[in-house]
Structure formats: C-alpha cells, structure tokens
DRENPA-3360 file (N, C-alpha, C; in nm, 2 decimals, always signed):
BEGIN
1 = MKIDRQSV = -2.24/+1.78/-1.39/-2.30/+1.68/-1.47/-2.44/+1.65/-1.40 ~ -2.54/+1.64/-1.49/-2.68/+1.60/-1.44/-2.71/+1.46/-1.49 ~ -2.76/+1.38/-1.40/-2.81/+1.25/-1.44/-2.95/+1.24/-1.40 ~ -3.04/+1.20/-1.49/-3.18/+1.19/-1.45/-3.21/+1.06/-1.38 ~ -3.33/+1.06/-1.31/-3.36/+0.94/-1.22/-3.36/+0.81/-1.30 ~ -3.41/+0.80/-1.42/-3.41/+0.67/-1.49/-3.27/+0.62/-1.52 ~ -3.18/+0.71/-1.54/-3.04/+0.67/-1.57/-2.97/+0.59/-1.47 ~ -3.02/+0.60/-1.34/-2.96/+0.52/-1.24/-3.03/+0.39/-1.20;
9 = CYWHEEKG = -3.14/+0.37/-1.28/-3.23/+0.25/-1.25/-3.19/+0.13/-1.34 ~ -3.23/+0.02/-1.29/-3.22/-0.11/-1.37/-3.36/-0.17/-1.38 ~ -3.39/-0.25/-1.48/-3.52/-0.31/-1.49/-3.53/-0.43/-1.40 ~ -3.62/-0.43/-1.31/-3.65/-0.54/-1.21/-3.76/-0.63/-1.27 ~ -3.72/-0.74/-1.32/-3.81/-0.83/-1.40/-3.93/-0.87/-1.31 ~ -3.91/-0.91/-1.19/-4.02/-0.96/-1.10/-4.12/-0.85/-1.07 ~ -4.07/-0.72/-1.05/-4.16/-0.61/-1.02/-4.22/-0.55/-1.14 ~ -4.15/-0.57/-1.26/-4.20/-0.51/-1.38/-4.19/-0.36/-1.38;
17 = RWVAEAGE = -4.08/-0.31/-1.32/-4.06/-0.17/-1.32/-3.91/-0.14/-1.30 ~ -3.88/-0.01/-1.31/-3.74/+0.04/-1.30/-3.72/+0.06/-1.15 ~ -3.60/+0.02/-1.10/-3.56/+0.03/-0.96/-3.42/+0.09/-0.95 ~ -3.40/+0.18/-0.85/-3.27/+0.23/-0.82/-3.25/+0.20/-0.67 ~ -3.14/+0.13/-0.64/-3.11/+0.10/-0.50/-3.02/+0.20/-0.43 ~ -3.05/+0.23/-0.31/-2.97/+0.33/-0.23/-2.83/+0.28/-0.23 ~ -2.74/+0.38/-0.23/-2.59/+0.35/-0.22/-2.51/+0.45/-0.30 ~ -2.38/+0.43/-0.29/-2.29/+0.51/-0.36/-2.24/+0.44/-0.49;
25 = YQIYVGMF = -2.24/+0.52/-0.60/-2.20/+0.47/-0.73/-2.09/+0.55/-0.79 ~ -1.99/+0.49/-0.84/-1.88/+0.56/-0.91/-1.92/+0.58/-1.06 ~ -1.91/+0.71/-1.10/-1.94/+0.75/-1.24/-1.81/+0.78/-1.31 ~ -1.78/+0.72/-1.42/-1.66/+0.74/-1.50/-1.70/+0.80/-1.64 ~ -1.63/+0.90/-1.68/-1.65/+0.96/-1.81/-1.53/+0.95/-1.90 ~ -1.55/+0.90/-2.02/-1.44/+0.88/-2.11/-1.49/+0.83/-2.24 ~ -1.40/+0.82/-2.34/-1.43/+0.77/-2.47/-1.43/+0.61/-2.47 ~ -1.34/+0.56/-2.39/-1.33/+0.41/-2.37/-1.30/+0.38/-2.23;
33 = SVDIHAEK = -1.32/+0.25/-2.19/-1.29/+0.21/-2.05/-1.15/+0.24/-2.01 ~ -1.06/+0.24/-2.10/-0.91/+0.27/-2.07/-0.88/+0.41/-2.09 ~ -0.97/+0.50/-2.12/-0.95/+0.64/-2.15/-1.04/+0.73/-2.06 ~ -1.03/+0.72/-1.93/-1.12/+0.79/-1.84/-1.06/+0.93/-1.82 ~ -1.15/+1.03/-1.84/-1.12/+1.17/-1.82/-1.17/+1.23/-1.70 ~ -1.27/+1.17/-1.64/-1.33/+1.23/-1.51/-1.40/+1.12/-1.44 ~ -1.41/+1.13/-1.31/-1.48/+1.04/-1.23/-1.55/+1.11/-1.11 ~ -1.66/+1.06/-1.06/-1.73/+1.12/-0.96/-1.81/+1.02/-0.88;
41 = VMEVVETF = -1.82/+1.03/-0.75/-1.91/+0.95/-0.67/-2.05/+1.01/-0.66 ~ -2.15/+0.93/-0.69/-2.29/+0.97/-0.68/-2.36/+0.89/-0.58 ~ -2.44/+0.95/-0.50/-2.52/+0.88/-0.40/-2.67/+0.88/-0.43 ~ -2.73/+0.76/-0.43/-2.87/+0.75/-0.43/-2.91/+0.73/-0.28 ~ -2.98/+0.83/-0.23/-3.01/+0.84/-0.09/-3.10/+0.73/-0.04 ~ -3.21/+0.71/-0.12/-3.30/+0.60/-0.08/-3.35/+0.53/-0.20 ~ -3.38/+0.40/-0.19/-3.42/+0.32/-0.30/-3.56/+0.37/-0.35 ~ -3.57/+0.37/-0.48/-3.70/+0.42/-0.54/-3.73/+0.33/-0.66;
49 = ELDA = -3.86/+0.34/-0.70/-3.90/+0.27/-0.82/-3.98/+0.36/-0.91 ~ -3.97/+0.33/-1.04/-4.04/+0.41/-1.15/-4.13/+0.32/-1.23 ~ -4.24/+0.36/-1.27/-4.33/+0.28/-1.35/-4.27/+0.26/-1.49 ~ -4.31/+0.15/-1.55/-4.25/+0.12/-1.69/-4.29/+0.22/-1.79;
% end
C-alpha cells in the first residue's frame, strides 16, 4: 500500500500549511469501521510541513 505525503498531514491553522508529526500511526483498511480487513503500522520518521 502506498500513501502519499499529504495523506498523512493535517491542516495547521496557525502555520497556514499542512503538517505531519513524527510518530507511529495505525492504518486500517475496510468498508466500515466495524469491517476491518487489514491493518498496518506506518511510521513518519520526522515531522515535516508542506505548503498550502
């Protein structure tokens, strides 16, 4: 599974840009929250920012 950089970001209102914070994130794949077919841990190695 490939996830692009912007997909792990959130909009930081004060900075006016997209931010992804370093850490481990659990990814779940399924049709509904009660119908999970796969899961994976993804790591963002270092915090980064993207322009709007």
